[in-house]
Every structure is written in structure tokens, then in C-alpha cells.
N, C-alpha and C positions, 0 to 999 in steps of 0.2 A: 634489525627489524624496524618497522615503521614506528615513529614516535608519535604518541597521541597529541593532538591539538586540543587543549582543554580550555573551556570558557565557562565561568560561572556568571550567570546573567540574571538581573533583576527584571522580570518581565512576565508576560503571558503571551500566547500566540494564537493565531487563527489558521486552520487548515486551508491551504490554497490549492487543493487538487494534486498535491505532490504524491508520487508513488512511494509506498512504504509498506513494510511488513512489521507489525508489532510483535515482539518476541516475549517480553515480560511486562508485568504491571507493577513491580516493585513491592510485592508482599514479602514480609520477613522482618528481621531485626534491623533497627536503625543503625547507621554507621556514624561513629564519632566524628567530630569536626577534625579536618586535617590540621597538622601542625602549622601554625602561622596564620590561620584563618580566624578572624574575629567572630564572636558570637553573633547570632542574628540580631538585627536592630529591634528595638521595642515595636510593639504593634501600633503605637500611636504615631505612625508616619503621617506626615501632612498630606491631606487630600483636599482638592479644591471643589470636589463634588462627591456626593454619595454614590456608591456603585449602583448600577441599574439592577433591578430584581432579576431580569432575564439573563444577566451575565453568567457565564459558566465559571464556577469558582476555579481560580488558577493561582498557582504559587506566586508569591510576591518576590521570590528569589529562586533562581535556578542554577544548578551546577551542571553544565553541559560539557561532555568530552567527545571530541571528534577524532576517530582513528581512521586515516585513509587506508583503503585496501587496493584501489586502482586509480591511477591518474587517467583522465579522459581528455582528449583533444580532437578537434575537427581536422580531418584530412583535407588538403587542398584549400584550406582557408586563407592561405597567403599566396595563391596563384591567381593572377588577374589576367584575363584574356580580353583583348579589345579587337573588335572587327569593324572596320570602316569608321574608326574614331569613337565607337560606343562600346562600353564594357558589356560583356555577355555573361549570362548565367549558364555555365557549362560544367561538365564533369572533367576535371583536370587532375592528373596523377603523375608523380615523378616515377619514371620507369627505369632510369639509369642515372648514375652520378650522385651528387650530394643532395640530400633531402629526402631519402627514403624513410622507412619507419624507425631507423636507428638514430636519426638526428632530431634534436628538440626543435620545435618551431621557432623561427627567427634566428637560428644558429647556423644557417647555411653559409659556407665559405667558398665552395667551388661550384662549377657548372653543373646543370641538371639537364637531362633529356625528359621533356614533359609530353605526355600523351593527352590530347584535348579531344573530347567528344562533344560536338555541338549538333544535336539531332542525329542525322545520318552521316554527318561529316566527321571524319577522323583525321587529325594532323598531329605530327610530332615536331617539336622544335627544341633546339639547344638554347638555354638561356642562363645568364649569369644573375646571381642575386643582387638586389640593391643593398644599401647600407643597413636596412632593417631585416635583411634575410628574406625579403619577399621577391616573388618572381613575376615578371610582367612580359606578356606576349602580345604583340600587335600584329594582326593579320590584315593584309590589304587586298587590293584588287588582284585578279588572276593575271599572271604574266607567264611568259615562256621561259623554261629552263632547257638549255640544249647543250650538247657537247659531243665529244668523240672518244671512243675507247679503242686503244691499240695495245699490242704486245710489246715485249722488250726490244723487238727489232723494228718497231714503229709500223708494223703491219696491222691493218684494221681487224677488229674482232667482231664477227657477226654473231648475233644471237645471244649476246650478253644481256642479262636482266638488270635494269636500272630502277631502283626504288628511290622515290623523291619525297619521302616524308609524309605520305598519306597512309591510309589503311595498308597493312603489310601485304595484302593481296594485290594492291595497286602498283603495277610495274609497267615499264615500257621496255621494248627490245631494240637492240641496235640493229641497223641495216647492214647491207653488204659492205658499206664504207665505214662501218663502226660508229655511225652517228645515231643519236637519239634525240628525242624532243618530248617534253612534258609540259603540262599547264599546272602552275603552282601558285598558291596565294602568296603575294609579295610579303616578305618579312625577313628578319634576321634568323640565323641558325637553322636553315633548312638542311636536314640530313639527306645525303645522297650516298647510296650504297650500290656498288656494281659487283655482280656475281657471274661467274662463268665456270662450267665444269672443267676441272683440270687447272684452273687459275686461282691465285690467291685473291680473296675478297679484299676490296678496298673501299674506303669511305672518305667523304669530305663534308664539311659544313659550309653552306653557301649563303651569301646574302642575295636575295632576289629583290631587285629594285622595282618599285611601283611604276617606274617610267620605262626602263629598258630590259627588265627581266635579268637573266644571268646565264653564264656559260661555265661549264666545268668539264675538263678533259681528264682522262684516266689512262695510266699505263699499268697493265696487269702482268705480273710475273707468274712463273710456274708455282703450283701448289704442292704442299706435302700432305701426308695423311698421318693423323695421330690417333692411336687406339688407347683408350682407357680401360683397364681391367681392375675391378675392385673385387676383393675376396671378403666374404662375410656370409652370415645366415640370410635365408630368403626374407625373413622378417626385417632385418636391418637394411637390406637393399631395396625393399619396397618403397618406391617413390624417390629413391636416391638420384642425385643429378651430379654432373660434372661441369665446371666452368673453367674456361681458359683465361688466364691473366697474362700480362705482358712479360713477367719475369724481371730479374734484377737489371739487366742491361739489354733492353729491346732494340733491335735494329730499326731503321727507318721504315722498312716494309712491314715489320711486325706492328709498329705503332699505327700504321694505316689500316690494320685489321679492325673491323667494327665490333669491338668487344661488347658494346651496348646492345647489339642486335642478336646475341645468342638466345636461341629459342624463338626468334621471329619466324624463321623458315625451316629450321632443322630442329630435331629433338635434342634436348639436353639431358633427358632421363636415361639412366642405365637400363639395359634390358634385364630380363629375368636371370641372366647369368652374370650380371654385374659388368656388362661390356657396353662401350659406346665408341663409335667411330666418328671422328671429327674431321671435316673437310674444310678447305678454304684458307688454311694457314700457309704463310710463305715458307720457302725452304731456307736453310742456313740461318736459323735463329733458335733461340732457347726460350720458349714460353714456359709458363708453369700451369699446373692443374690443381684445383681444389675440388673436394668431393663433399657434398652435404646432402641434407634431406630431413624428413620428419623424424626418422629414427637413427640419424647419423649426426654426431657432433662434427661440425665443419672441420676438415683436416687442415693441417699446415700446407702451404704451397709446395708442390713437388715439381722441380724443374726437369725438362726433357729436351734434348737436342734434336732438331729436325734437320736432316741432311739428305739430299738426293730424293729419288722417287720411292725409296723403300719406306714402308710404314714404320713409324716409331711407336713403341709400346711402353706405357707407364702403368705400373701396378701399385695398388694401395690396399692396405688392410682396413676393414670396416668392422670393428668389434661390436658386440652387443652392449647396450647401455641401459642405465636405469631409465624408467619410463614415467612421465607425468601425463596422466589422462584427465579429461574433463569435458566440459560443455560450455558453449557460448550461448547466452540468452540475452534478449532485450529487456527493457524495463517492465514489460508485461509477462516475462517468463517464457516467451516464445523463442524457439531456436533461431540462431543466426548462422546461416550456412555460408560457405565459400569465402570465408575470411582467412587471411594469412595469420598463422599462429607460430610464434618463435619463442624459444627458451634460451636465455643467456645467463651467464654467471653474474651474480649481483655485485661481485667485488672487482669487476673489470668494466672498462668503458662500454657503453651500449652502442657506440657508433660502429657501423659496419665497415666493410672494405670498400664500398662503392665510392665513398668520398675521395679516395685516393686516385681515382680516374673515372672516366665515364663508363663504369661497369654496371651490370644489372643491380638495381637498387635493392632488390630482395636478397642479395648475397649477404648472409649474416656474418657477424664477427667469428673469429676462430673459437672453437669449442662451444658453438651455439648450434641449435637445430632450428629448422623451419619447415612447416607443413601447411596444409589447408584444411579447414573444418569441413566435415561431411555435411550432407543435406540436413541431418538432424542436429547440427551444431556441435557434434562430438569431435574430439581430437585426441591424438596420441602422439607425443613428441618425446624425443630423448632429452634427458636433463643431465647436467654435469654432476658426477658423483661427489659426495662429500662437501658440496658448496651450496650456499643459498642461491636461489635462481629467481629470475624475473621473467614473467611471460609478457611478450609484446604482441598485441593484436592489431592488425592493419586491414582496413577495408576502404577501397577507393571511393572517394566522394561521400564518405559517411563519417563514422566516429572511430578513432583509434584508441587503444588503451594500453597502459603499462601497469601490470599488477605489482603490488608491493612484494618484497622477497618471500619466497616459499622456503621453508627449512629443508635440510637434506632428507628429513624423514617423510615429507609430504609426497603423496603419490597421486592425489586427485585434486581437482580445482574446478569451480564453477565461476565463470567470469561474466559480468554484466556489460553489455555493449548497447547503450541507448541509441535511439534513432537520431537524436540531435543533441548537441550541447552548445552552450554559448562560449564566447571567447573568455569571459570571466565568470566566476562562480561565487556564491555567497549564501549564507543562511541568515534570514531576517527574522528577528524576534521582536514583537510589538510590546508596548507597555501593558500592564494588567488591565487598566481602565483608562478611558479618556480623562485627562485632568490630573491623574496621579503622577506625582513627581518625587524623585529622591535625588540626593546629592550623588554625583558621579564619583565612584571610587573603584579602584582596581587593587585587589589583594593578591599578591603572588602566593601560590601554594607550593609548587615545585617548578623545576625548569619546564617551560612550555605549557604550564597550566595556570589558569587565572580564575578568580571569582570576581565578577564585575557587577557593580550596582549602576543601574542605568537611569537617566532622567526620563522626562516624558516624551522623548523622541525614540523611534525604533532603533534598536541596536543591530548592526549588521556585521557579521563575522566574514571578512573577505579572504578568499583563498587564491593562491597563485594559478591553479588550474581547476577545471571541473574534476569531479572525482566520484567514485563509489566508496562510501564510508560506513563504518559502524558508529552509531550514536549511543551514548550512555547519559541518561538524565537522572539527577537526584533532585528532590524537592524537600523543603524544610519539614522536619518532624521534631517539634519542640526546639531544643537547642542543638539538635543533631540533624543529620541528613538521612533521608530514606535510603533503602537499598536501591541500586540502579534499575531504571527502566530502560531496556535495551531495544534497539531497532537496528537490524543488520541489513546490509546491502542497500542503504539509502542512497539514491542518485542525487548528487548535488551537481546538476548539469547547467546551472545558471542561477539567477536570483531565485532562491528557494525559501519557503516558509516552514519553520519547524512544526510538525504535527501537534495539534492541541492535546491529543491523547497523552503525550509525554509529559505535560506540564500541569495536569489537573492535580489539585490537592487531594 
């Protein structure tokens, strides 16, 4: 479970418009001093000026405990898009490869496929992270991308659809000689996917030069058909999906299949009978299938051999699971719809499978579920039985969150997803009065908990990430501490000031 971050601070505070909900006011029996904590100093502390009569009485010493409940971080905050040499304010999202919701910011190691929305323009680009894990995309002038599509006998293929990295509906068609031509913004990592009924899909990433454009030719081989059949209750199969992965020993033709494009033009969802037919895979290879969904814990990969023109069938059982239900709200308590919500085991890595290849970024780790919040912010997802679970929430271009572990007995959760957070977060606590000064002293109480006496400069508690936290504040009561004054669901989304209501004597 989460460990409380505790700070005892000599100060008072001013409310700076921070959102909060006051739960308790500290009535009741005083709490004895914790072991190892020195008694409160004498009242004759040095002051350089008398307090103003209008000042709100505030405790000269405060014991503050901060217990994180959710970690918050901005999505897309490390993706930089430059057009014609100038950085643009755009909506950018990792849709495949490394850097989806399972990877901590700045920890990318592999390539990503990024979707960029700039007004009405949509482009996709493959990009490698820099040394800091940040992604940089540079888009240049429009240039021509051309090429030819033929079959294994070198005969031209007419009517093949060629996607060139813009909106998924934007394609061109090959002519009778198998040739195509498209206009593309010059850049690195332009994805090109070629599709034709009865042929295996094939992709390449092309560098489109700002001076000469680019050319890319393709040879398409015959395709096989793969049928996925899942067995389970109607509830478990609702919203379930199947994803194709390369398998342990992929052939050259299988490696050319655009795994990242699953769901772009064909459905990945199982039908009401748990069935999905997948086209466009090459013959004579052994891909694998995984099944996941909101009420399905992602299965282990199941390999299936594809030979000839006969459809291969892979079956999988989808048992009913324990359910975690809840709601997503913003800092004002309003519902947050259409966010991705996933549940993963707390005792295993939160990285997904996507970083192993350029696979859909939303593909969760094994034994994890993933779904989408409804219009009212509500969600229902499967959770691992008998294990603590972490809920990960992702929203393109907004704020993502990872909730602290839920116990195996928890079945409901309300998660706060603010509209904005800063790159760093802190709680600032000002001195009681201007001119009041004390010697700085830090008294350890227990592991991770401190009582701090602060001089006449504001004390700032710095945190590694923004968060939603529960606060507990005690003020002096004679030689003891008052009972806690609690504030739950407090958003520390950047530089934040502790509410004055918590610190009044």
C-alpha cells in the first residue's frame, strides 16, 4: 500500500484558490506527542514585529501528512512537433510502440508511432526517443511519394489501397500498372501500408526528402484467413478484442504485416458470439493471438499456424472475473467520459506489450484489463483476483493517472482526473506572520515522516509527480497535538498552497 509522506511544518498558510473538500475540523481528544518528537518550543519565540490585528490566528507549528492516492501526469508533454522550423501546439498521442500509458514519462527506449492532430490535419509518424525519452517530429514542405505494387510473379496489382500516414481514411489507389502517387509532408518515419483483398498487408517506413520526395515499391503475397473464437459469458465478451502479434519466430513476410494498424480499417472487437475473422496475414507463418477487454484479463499469447488458403481457427476460454467499478471525475466533480481505464496487478511491471514491437499502445500487460469510461464517467473493468491492483487512466492530450493499489477486497473506486497538471508539483506553506523567524530544525518521527520548524521563508514540500492525495493536519494543543483535520481528494497538480482552514488554531 502507499506510504504516507509526512511533514511537520512551522508555519501558517493562505488559501490560493485550490480545490479542496474539508472533511473534519479536528474536534475530540488531543493526541500525545509521537516518540522522538521534542515538546513544543516556549511561546517566547523571537519576533521582529507584533502580529497585525487582522491576521487570522494560525498555528505556529503544523504536523502535515500527505498520503498519495493517484499519480498524475500530462500526456503528450514530451512530444514536440515542428512544422516549417517552428514548434506547434498540437494534440499528439502515442498510438503504437513504446510510450503508451504503461511507460513512465522519460523512460521510452523503443520506437513509437505518434498520431498528430493540427487543426484539421492528421498525420502519423514513427519516431525514436532522444536521450531524455522525448519524441521530436519535424514536418516539412509537401512532396511526392510514389511507387509500384506487384505480386510475387512481378505482375502489377491494380486497385490496391495505399495509406501514406495521414488520416486513416486518406488513401490512394494503384492504377493498371500498379503505380500510385501521393502528396506527403516531408519528414522521417512516414508509414506506408498497402492493402488488397486476397493479399497479405505490407508496410514500410519511408523518409520523404524535402527536396526529392520518396519512392517505395511493394511485393504482395497471398493472404491467409484467421478466425478467433472465444468462449465465455455474454458479459465477459462485451467489448472484448483480439490482437495479432508476430509470434516467437516470425517470417520476413509476417514481420512486414502492419501490426500497429490493427483497428485502423478493420474491427478488432469480437462479435456477440465471441468470433472475429482477421484478414491480411501472410500464409506459411505462425502468428500469435491475445484476447483482452474491459471484463477480460488479457490472455497469454496463443500461437496458430497459417497454411494454404484454408481458414485457421484459434479458440480461447474467457472466464468471468472479479469486477472493479467506479467513476472518473474532474477537479470540480464533473464526469470525465471516453478515457481509457485499465486495471493491472500491483506486484508486476506496468509496462505493456507494445514496447516489444510497434504494436497498439493500448495493448495492456498480461492479466490486465482495459476499457473506456462511459459518457457519465462510469467504468467497469475486470481485476486480478487475490492481488492488489492499480488503475491506470489515459486520455489523449490531457491528464493521465495511476491510482495507488486497491486491496483485493475493493470493488468500487472514484478517480479524479484534473483538466491540467504541471510537470512538477509541490505544497507551499508560508510563515505565520511577516517577520516571524525560527531556527530551522527537522525532527524525524518515523520512517518517511518529519516535523519541520521553518525560518521566515516559505517551506515548499516538493513531489516527484503531481498527485491526488489525502491530507491530515494537526496543530498544537498544549504540549500535545490536536486530532487530525482531514482533507481527502486534494489535487496537487502544480505549485499548490495548503488551505488556511486546516491550520487555524
